[in-house]
C-alpha positions in Angstrom: 98.1 78.4 71.2 97.1 79.8 74.6 93.5 79.4 75.8 91.8 82.9 76.2 91.2 83.5 80.0 88.0 85.2 81.2 86.7 86.4 84.5 83.4 84.8 85.6 83.2 86.5 89.0 85.1 89.2 90.9 84.4 90.3 94.4 86.0 91.7 97.5 85.2 92.1 101.2 84.9 95.5 102.7 88.3 97.0 103.5 88.7 97.6 107.3 91.3 99.6 109.1 93.6 98.1 111.7 91.4 97.0 114.7 88.4 98.3 112.8 85.1 96.6 111.7 86.7 93.3 110.7 89.1 92.8 113.5 87.2 89.9 115.0 87.2 88.0 111.7 90.2 85.7 111.1 92.3 85.9 107.9 91.2 82.4 106.9 87.5 83.3 107.3 88.0 86.6 105.4 89.5 84.6 102.5 86.7 82.0 102.7 84.0 84.6 102.7 85.5 86.1 99.5 85.8 82.7 97.9 82.1 81.9 98.6 81.0 85.3 97.3 83.1 85.0 94.1 81.7 81.6 93.3 78.1 82.8 93.9 78.7 85.8 91.6 80.1 83.5 88.9 77.1 81.2 89.2 79.2 78.0 89.7 79.7 75.5 92.5 82.9 74.8 94.3 83.3 71.4 92.6 84.0 73.2 89.3 87.3 74.8 90.6 90.4 72.9 89.7 93.2 75.2 90.9 93.6 77.9 93.5 96.3 80.5 94.0 96.1 83.0 96.9 98.3 85.7 98.2 98.9 86.0 102.0 101.7 87.8 103.8 101.0 87.9 107.5 100.7 84.1 107.7 102.2 83.4 111.1 99.8 81.5 113.4 97.2 80.9 110.7 98.3 77.7 108.9 101.3 76.1 107.3 99.4 76.5 104.1 97.0 79.4 104.3 95.5 79.0 100.8 94.7 75.4 101.7 93.0 76.4 104.9 90.9 78.9 103.0 89.9 76.2 100.5 88.7 74.0 103.4 86.8 76.8 105.1 85.1 77.7 101.9 84.0 74.2 101.2 86.1 73.5 98.1 86.8 69.9 97.2 89.2 68.0 99.4 92.7 67.7 97.8 92.2 70.5 95.3 95.5 71.9 93.9 96.3 75.2 95.8 99.3 77.5 96.3 100.0 80.3 98.7 102.1 83.2 97.4 104.0 85.7 99.7 105.4 88.6 97.7 104.5 91.7 99.8 101.8 94.0 98.3 102.2 92.3 94.9 101.0 88.9 96.4 97.4 89.0 95.4 98.1 90.2 91.9 100.9 87.7 91.5 98.5 85.0 92.5 96.1 86.1 89.7 98.9 86.2 87.2 99.9 82.7 88.1 96.3 81.5 87.8 95.9 83.2 84.4 99.0 81.3 83.3 97.5 78.0 84.5 94.3 78.6 82.6 95.9 79.9 79.5 98.3 76.9 79.3 95.4 74.4 79.7 96.5 73.1 83.1 93.1 74.2 84.5 89.8 75.1 82.9 88.6 76.9 86.1 90.8 78.6 88.7 90.3 80.8 91.7 92.8 83.5 92.5 93.2 86.5 94.8 94.4 87.3 98.2 93.5 87.8 101.9 94.9 89.4 105.0 94.0 90.3 108.6 96.5 92.8 109.9 94.4 93.1 113.0 94.9 89.4 113.8 98.7 89.3 113.0 100.5 88.0 116.1 103.5 89.4 118.0 106.5 87.1 117.8 108.8 86.1 120.7 112.1 85.3 119.0 115.1 83.6 120.5 113.1 81.6 123.0 113.3 78.1 121.5 116.4 77.3 123.5 115.2 79.0 126.6 116.0 82.2 128.5 118.7 81.8 131.1 118.7 85.4 132.2 117.3 88.7 131.2 114.2 90.0 129.4 112.5 88.9 126.2 111.0 91.2 123.6 108.1 90.8 121.2 108.3 91.6 117.5 105.2 92.8 115.7 104.7 90.6 112.7 102.4 93.1 111.0 105.3 95.5 110.8 108.2 93.0 110.5 106.6 91.2 107.6 104.1 93.8 106.4 104.4 97.1 104.5 107.6 99.0 105.2 107.8 102.7 105.9 107.0 104.8 102.8 104.8 107.4 101.3 101.1 107.5 102.4 98.4 107.2 99.8 98.0 110.2 97.6 95.1 112.5 98.6 93.8 112.1 95.1 93.3 108.4 95.7 91.2 109.1 98.7 89.1 111.6 96.9 88.5 109.2 94.1 87.5 106.4 96.5 84.9 108.8 98.1 83.6 109.7 94.6 83.3 106.1 93.6 81.4 105.3 96.8 79.0 108.2 96.1 78.4 107.0 92.6 77.8 103.4 93.7 80.8 101.9 91.9 82.1 100.3 95.0 78.9 98.5 95.9 79.1 96.3 92.9 82.4 94.8 93.9 81.8 94.4 97.7 80.2 91.4 99.4 79.2 91.7 103.0 81.1 89.8 105.7 79.5 88.3 108.8 81.2 89.6 111.9 82.1 87.2 114.7 81.4 89.6 117.6 79.7 92.8 116.4 79.7 95.6 119.1 76.4 95.9 120.9 73.9 97.8 118.8 75.7 97.2 115.5 74.7 95.0 112.5 76.1 91.5 112.4 77.3 92.1 108.8 79.5 94.8 107.4 79.2 95.8 103.8 81.0 99.1 103.5 84.7 100.1 103.7 85.9 101.7 106.9 86.5 105.4 106.2 90.0 106.0 104.8 92.5 107.5 107.3 94.5 110.6 106.7 98.1 110.6 105.5 100.7 109.2 107.9 104.4 108.5 107.8 103.7 104.8 107.6 101.2 103.0 105.3 98.0 102.2 107.2 97.4 98.5 107.9 94.1 97.0 106.9 92.0 93.8 106.8 90.4 92.4 103.6 90.2 89.8 100.9 89.5 89.9 97.1 88.9 87.0 94.7 88.5 86.3 91.0 87.0 83.2 89.3 88.9 82.5 86.1 88.1 80.1 83.3 88.8 79.4 79.6 86.5 81.3 77.3 85.3 78.0 75.8 84.4 76.6 79.3 82.2 79.7 80.0 80.6 79.7 76.5 79.7 76.0 76.8 77.7 76.8 80.0 76.2 80.0 78.8 78.1 82.2 81.3 78.7 85.8 80.3 82.2 86.8 81.4 83.0 90.2 83.0 86.2 90.6 80.9 89.3 88.9 79.5 92.6 88.8 81.3 96.2 88.3 80.4 99.5 88.7 82.2 101.2 92.0 81.2 104.9 92.6 80.7 104.6 96.3 79.8 107.0 98.7 81.4 105.4 101.5 83.4 106.3 104.2 80.9 104.3 102.4 78.2 101.2 101.8 80.3 99.4 104.8 79.0 98.0 102.8 76.1 95.2 101.6 78.4 92.0 103.5 79.2 92.5 102.9 82.9 95.3 101.9 85.3 94.7 100.5 88.7 98.0 100.8 90.7 99.6 100.2 94.0 103.1 101.4 93.7 105.8 103.2 95.7 106.4 106.9 94.9 108.9 106.3 92.1 106.4 104.1 90.3 103.8 106.8 90.6 106.2 109.2 89.1 106.6 107.0 86.1 102.8 106.8 85.6 101.8 110.4 86.4 104.9 112.4 85.6 107.4 114.0 87.9 106.3 117.6 87.6 103.7 117.5 90.4 100.6 117.5 88.2 97.4 116.0 89.5 97.3 112.3 88.5 95.4 111.7 85.2 91.8 110.6 85.6 92.6 107.3 84.1 94.8 106.3 87.1 93.0 104.7 90.1 89.5 105.9 89.1 88.0 104.1 92.2 90.9 105.0 94.5 93.5 102.3 94.2 96.8 101.9 95.9 96.8 102.4 99.6 93.8 104.7 99.7 92.1 102.2 102.1 95.3 101.0 103.8 97.4 97.9 103.1 95.9 94.4 103.5 99.2 93.3 102.0 98.3 89.9 100.7 95.1 91.2 99.1 96.0 94.7 97.8 96.8 93.7 94.2 93.7 91.4 94.0 91.5 94.3 95.1 92.8 96.4 92.2 92.0 93.5 89.8 88.5 93.3 91.1 88.0 97.0 90.5 89.5 96.7 87.1 87.2 93.8 86.1 84.1 95.7 87.1 85.1 98.8 85.3 85.6 96.7 82.1 82.3 94.9 82.6 80.6 98.3 83.2 81.9 99.7 79.9 83.9 102.4 81.7 87.0 101.2 79.8 87.8 99.0 76.8 91.2 98.0 78.2 92.8 98.4 81.6 95.9 97.5 83.5 96.3 96.5 87.2 99.8 97.0 88.6 101.2 96.2 92.1 104.7 96.3 93.4 106.9 97.1 96.3 110.2 98.8 97.0 112.3 95.7 96.1 111.1 95.2 92.5 108.3 92.7 92.9 106.3 94.4 90.0 103.3 92.5 88.6 100.9 93.5 85.9 97.6 92.0 84.7 95.8 93.6 81.7 92.1 93.2 80.9 89.9 93.9 77.9 86.1 93.9 77.5 
């Protein structure tokens, strides 16, 4: 009998465009800031966490085990069980799905899951130099493009409009925790607490910086401590064409996935899809994109805007992950 899994805290950093307001903050510190904020929202200390699963894609130059580095930077117990997942834009949601499985199976009573990414700090790689250059020039490879999002459709304009509307209505503020900037420009605040303005459509997906985290626990663990969960979560195996049974869908999908959700006849996307501007509306922080959708979903459920919802993330090579939630 699986243990019901609940969300105790859900938070994300602001989403910043490439070389934008968070470009001076490392990927590890972005992840650690989101971890600390999620634990604070949940009202529990780091010693309660038993298992951590985090998505991260542009990991070159950060650490051999980025999730472990985030745990250390956030002050989690030394030696805590932690995993790093690298599955493109599905990484953050795949991490949440893995943590849900760990809680539901009884392997952990409390788990932390999400994703983090700094596209701005992704290095350029000099390949072929290990054995030395005898003659000729060397070239650099941009890891943000080599390992990050591939060429594809820009975010639908509807996503951007919905993000702007959610911002005006205050629905984004409930999910964002401020981040302390390392070197704020002269005259600017040391903390940033709002998303950088979304860019316009472009031939390539915009790159971004950000992190998103959820604190998960068994329903019994939360009840024993008097903690009111935001929502319940489970791993979803629903095909896209059956996703309409949910009140809301928070999706980051290539164009063919969007067609399956919204129809192929060019109609405006139904209001139930990406009500806060999901997908690539703010640009791709690849390791954290799916986790950001799950954070938005958890707050929508907690706020009574939906009784059931689905978060979906996937890329062009079939890495499709779904996590469903209920009030």
